[in-house]
C-alpha angles and dihedrals in degrees: 000000000000119000116207121196091183135044093256124172112275122219095211138039119253148191106242138195123194128204150101091263093197106178095000090235124185092277090056090046091057089058093048092049090052091050090052092046096049094043091051092048092052099036091242135131120271112229142181126198115199136163138243117221103027107254091241089056088055097047099037112008094172094058100030116128119259117259118258093196134006127248090254091055090050091052091048089054093049091049092049089053093050100247107172099214138008125197113207103194121198104233104216140136093285095050094043089055094059112117120229090253093051092049091049091054090053092051094046101039105029107026090031097222113194097170135015128209114199143149124263095261097050117146131164146182131047111338088002088279098152128079136181093276088072090060092052089053088057090050092249108143114229123212120195113186116206119279109260115230132193109200101316097331128094110238104247143151089254091057091048091047092052092049092051092048089053091047089238092150095167089059090045090055091051091052097043099035087231138057116278117256146158125227128206147131121280108242136182114270134183091284090235092135091057092054088052091053094254110091114199139204107233106217116203105221125209089204116105094202117359112200097245142054138178137067119320144181104242146161122230109205089331097315117120118243149124128258138205114209108184149076099287096238095182090071128029095316126230132249092227136024117285125203115214122174127195109200117207117239093355128139105163124121110238104165110146093017120129106233139179121226115201120200120218110159139008114231100183147321119276112271137194114235129202096225143004093260092059089050094048091050090051093047089052089054090047091053091051090050092050093047090048091052091051091040093231 
């Protein structure tokens, strides 16, 4: 898989899909499957064009939605599913000012788009002025897979985000087609967990603002454990969320390793304690709760 950070000239035509793809839920996966199917049928490249940052983060960073997955996790998914090329476009003032006609020329002449796979509500260009009719005028075939519904709701990133925020991980798995997790590299921390009797793996997240916080029953690469995702208010506090995982019955050294933490159950919200003893007692109760959930 080739990753392009610029709209460079392609040497082959492609079937393209465009979107933020936050979460890559089952609705997104229908689009990706159609891209792979059409590109294979025509002997063309499969391609995805996505944005960094999310356009809403550019226009209104204070009120932008939290990220379900990081850019790295998106790229890992595309690679696993054999996408040939991914365009990660910097969404800035210059890009947001492109007219629909200018954007179409880039797609046709530089990316060499032969077919486009998009959702029913797809719009593009400055002020979202362009629609799918413009592609057909440029002889770019448009494919619109059916809208995926769960009960009476359209499967969407907003629906996934709400389910994660409510710690409804069974619903999240239905929407994503997989359990929800966060990936990152294990880094050295301040060793405070070890002094409390509960050593933790400090996982460096690529998320700016994941849509959940608190104490959870988790698995780290298949090992049972519990995780605190928060700002650690009992001590100095942090400016952004930190992910710390205590793995049960685990003595391996995993510093520098890229790991995946899967969330299964929320135990409680993060709390501020008056002293270390209160915190240790609560962590002990949290461990019992996590082990009870996993029945271990």
